[in-house]
N, C-alpha and C positions, 0 to 999 in steps of 0.2 A: 031538169036537164043534167046529164052525166058529163064527166070530163072530156070524153071523146067528142061529144056533140059540140060542147063549148069550143074546143080546140079546132074542130073543123069549121064551124062558123067564123071563128077568128082568123084562120088561114085564108078563108074566102073573103075577108075584108071587112067582116062585120066587128064593130067595137062596142056596141050598146048592149051591155048586160046587166042593166040596172034592175034592182029589186028581185033578181034571180035567187032562188033556194039551192045553194051549192055545198051544203054541209058535208063534211068527211070526204071530200074528193081529193084526188091525187094530181096535182099540176106540177109536180117537182120537174126543176130545170126548164120549165116552159117559158117561152118569149110572150108575154101579155102586155107590152108596153104600150102605153096610151090607151089601154082599155078603160071602158067606163063600168064601174061597179058600185054605183051609189046605191046605198042601203041594200046591198046584197048580203045574204048570209053565208059566210065561209068558215062557219065554225068548225074547229078541228080538222080544217084541210091541211095537206101537205103542200106548202109552196116554197120549200127549201130550194135555194138558188134560182129562184124565179125572177124573171126581169119584168117588173111592174113600173119601169120608169115613166114618169108623167103620165101615170093613170090617174083617173078620178075614183076616189074611193071614200067620198064623203059618207058619213053615217053608216058605212059598211061595218059588219060584225066579223071580225077576225079573232074572236075569243078562242084560247087554247089552239091557234093556228101555228104551224111551223113555218116560219119564215127565215130559217137559218141561212144566212149568206145571201138573202134576197135583195134584190135592186130595187129600192124604192125612191131613188132619187127624183126630186121635183115633183113627187106626187101631191095631189090635192086630197088632204084627208081630214078635213074639219069634222069634229065630233066622231071619228072612227074609233071603234072599240077593240082594243089589243089586249083585253084583260087576260092574264096568264098565257099570253102568247109567247113563242120562243122566236127571238129576234137575234140571236147570237150572230155577231159578225155583219149583220145586216147594214146596208148602205141607205140612209134616210137624209142625205146632205140636201139641203135647200128644199126639203118637203115642207109643205104648209099643213101642219098638223095641230093648229089651234083647237083647244077643247078636246083633244084626243084623249082616250083613257088608255093608260099603261099600267094600270093597277095590277100589282104582283108580276108583271111581265119580267122575262128575262131578257136583259138588255146588254149582255156582256160584249164587249168590244163594238158596240153598236155606234154607227157614225151619224151623229146629229149635226154635223158642221153646217153653220148658218141656217139651220131649220127653224121654222116659226112654231114654237111649242107654248104660245100664251095660253095661259088657263088649262094647260094639260094636266092631267093627273098621273104622276109617277109615284103614288103612295105605295111604300114597300116594294118598289122595282129594284131590281138587281141591275145596277149600272156600272158594274165593275169594269174599269177601263173604257167606259164609254167615251166618245168624243162630243162634247158640247160646245166646241169652240166657237164663238161668235153667234151662238143659238139665241133666240128670244125666248126667255123663260119668265116674262112678266106674269105675276099671279100664278104660276104654275105651283103645284102641290108636290112638294119633294119629302113630305113627311116620312120618316123611316126608311127613306131610300138609301141604298147602299152605293155610294159614289167613290169608293176607294180606288184611288188611282186614276179616276175620271179626269178629264181635261175641260175645265169650265173658264179658260182664259177669256178675260175681256167680257164675261157675261155678267148682266145686270141682275142681281138676285134681291134687290131692295124691296120687291113685293112678292117673292116666292115664299111659300110656306116651308119652314125648315125644321120643325120640331123633330129632334131625334135623328136627324140626317147624319150620315156618317161620311166625313170628308177626308179619312184617313189617307195619306199620301196623295191626295188629289191635287191637281195642277189648278191653282186659283190666281194665276198672275193677272195683276191689274183689274181683279174682280170688284164689283161694287156691292159693298155690304154695309153701308152707311146706316146708322139708326137702327140696326137690326138686333133682335133678341136672339142671342146664339149662346145662351147660358147652358153649360153642360155639354156642348156639342163637341164632337172628336175631331179635332184637326191635326192629329198627331202626324209629324213628317209631311204635312201639306206644303205645297209651295205657294206662299201668299206674297210674293215680291211684288212691291208697289201696290198691293191691294189697298183699297179704301174701306177702312173699319171705323171712321170716325164715328163717336157716339154709340158705338155698338156695346151691347151687354154680353160680355164674356165671362160672367161669374162662373167659377169652376170648370171652364172649358179646357180641354186638353190640347196645349199647343207644343207639347214636347217634341223636340227635334224639328219644329216647323221652321220654314225660311221665311221671315217677316221683313227681310231686308227692304229698306226705303218705304215700308208700309205705313199708312197715315193712321195712327192709333191715338189721335188727339180725342180727349174726354171719354176714351174708353174705360169701361169698368172691368178690371182685370182682377176683382177680388177673388182669392183662392184659386186662381188659374194656374195651371202647369206649365211654365215656359222653360222647363230644364232642357239645356242643350239647344235651345232656339236661336236662330240668327236673327238678331235685331239690329245688324249695322244699319245706321243712318235712319233707322225708324223714328218716328215723331211721336212721342209718348207725352206731349204737353198736356198737363192737367189730367193725365189718366190716374184711375185709383188702382193701386197695385197692393192694397192692404191684404196680407196673408197670401199674396202669390209667390211661387217659388221660381227662381231664376238660376238654379245651379248650374255653372259651366255655360250660361248663356252668353252670347258674343254681343255687347252692346257698344261696340267701337263706332263712335261718332254719333250714337243715338241721342235724340233730345229728350231729357229726362222729364218727369211731371212738373218739376219746379222750372223748366226752361233752359237749364244749364245742358251743355253738351258734354256727354260721358266720355271721359278718357280712361280707357281700360287699362289694367296691368296686363304685363306680358306673362303668361303662364304656359310652359311646355310649348313654347314657340307659337301660341295662339292667343289672341286678345280675347279674355273671357272676364266676365263679371260674377263675382260670388253673390248670393242672395243677400247677405249682409250689406254689400256694397249698394245694392240696387235699392233696398228698403230704406237706406240713409235718404232717399229723395221724398219718402212719404211725409205728410203733415196732418195733425189732428189738433183741433182746439179742444181744451180742457175746461169744463165749467163746473161749479159746484155752488149750492145755495149756502154752504157752510163757511163761505168767505164772501168778502164784499164784492158786489157786482161792478163790473167795469163802469166808469162814468165818462169815458171817453173812447177814441178809436184805438182800442187795445183789448186784449182778452186776459183772463186771470193767468192762463198757461197756453203754450203751444207746444205739443209733442212732435218732434221731428224724427222721422225714421222708425218710429216706435221704439226708440232708444234714447233719444235726447229730449229733455222736458225744459223748457224755457218759461220761468215763472215771473210774471210781471210784478213790478215793485209793490209791496204791501204796506199799508199804513195802518194806524190804530183805529179802525173802524170795526164796530160790532155788527156783523151781519144781520143780527136779529132786530137790532134798533135802527141801523143804517147811519149811524152817528159817530163821530169821533169821540173816543172815551179817554179819561184821564189826561185832559189837556195841559196840565202842568206837571205830570208825572212821567218822566222819560222812562224809568224802570217799567212802570205798569204798561206804558205805550209799548215798549219792546216786547213785553210778554204777549200783548194782544197781536202784534204783528207775527211773532212766531207761531202762534196759534192759527192764524190765518194762512202762513206758509204751510203748516203742517196739514190744513184741511185740504189745500190743494194738491199737495203731494199725494196725499192718502187717496184722493179721487183718481189720480194718475196711476195708482198702483206703486208709488214709491214712498219712501222713508227719508228722514233727514241723513241717513248714512249713504243714500244714492247722490247727495248734492255734490257736485264738483267744483262749484263756483258761486260765490255771493257777492254782491255789492251792497254796502251800507251807506246810506246817506245821512248826514247829521246836520241839524241846524246849527248846533253848538259843538265843536270837536271837544269842548270842555266835558260833555256827557259821555265821552267814549268809554270810560271805565265802567260807568253804570250800565251801558248797553252791553258792553263786552262780558259783564259778569252774568247777565241773563243769557246771552248767546252761547256761552260756554256750557250752560246746562243742556244744551241741544246737540253740540257737536264735541266729540272727543278729541283732545288735543292731538293725539297720535295720528288720526285719521281725518282730521278736519279738513274741509274744502279750501281751495284757493279763495282769497278774499280781498277785496278793495274797499277802502273806506274813505269818504270824502266829506267835507263840510261845504254846505250850500247855502246860498243867501236866503232860499224859501222853499218850503216843501208843500205839497197839496194840500189844502185845508189847514195850512199853517201848523201841520204836526211837527214833533220833535225829531222823529226817524222814520225812515222808509228803507225796506230791505227788499232785495229781488235775488233770485237764484237760478242756477242751471243744475239740473239733475241728469244723471243716467238711469234709465228705467230698465 
């Protein structure tokens, strides 16, 4: 059947053209609304500006077809094939396209508003400025798709395939990306206002200049992510991992930081901004080494905060190899063992005694101060020694004679 025959029959009231072979025909600007083309082969056809609204195109083949500015509103197109098709500026709003294949299709400015695209294949599709607002994309394949400046507001992407998807400048307001692996994905300049990214993996993701205002980033992994110039006003970063992430000129006004504190930004050039060093001050890492005594209670050998401050737990004269207190009656030798334990922990954290800024010395007997101080002085130069407090206590763990804790800047 050629194009003229089909159009004549359509004009006469016929609508059923299922299973027809219609390859490489020209239907440009034709009105084919409510037509049935189930399983029809329209490979390579010119359907630009055609009206196919409310058509039934289930399982039809539109491979390499031109559908530029075509009207496909409310079509029934389950399992339809649009591989390599040109759908620039086409209107597919409210279309039922579950299981449709848009592999490598050109979808620039295509309107998918409220369309059903469950399990649809958009692998490597060019969706520049496409409108997916309120569309159903459950289990859709968006691998390597270009969604630059696309609108995906309020779309649930929790089950979509997103490997190497490009979301640069995309509108993702209130989008649901909970628990997703988004490592390495490009969200530069994307609008993620109030987006739900809880528990997502954003390792090495690019969020430069992204708008994450009021976004839910609880428990998110932002390791080595780029958040330079990002808007994080009132974002919730509770328990987020921001190790190695960059936040240069990011706006964190009112954001809930990883430790649960609300960030109070400093004013800079009339804008509230946070430097990277201010942000990483909220990170926390436990330091452990077998070269010092293992904790015997609810504490750690040391805790590094911000990647800069190291809090070392009080050390006593336990030899970690034997696990026992040594030199029970010799305060000088006990102090030497304590300092060795402290040094082991500092070394594990990449620090030295010269990095220590504060120590606290606990003595069972203040009469031992001179002996302890003599050993202590071997490790700290008087001119640069850290601040120190020294107190006598009624009893120390395992009845030792001395305990020392410290804080260091790494």
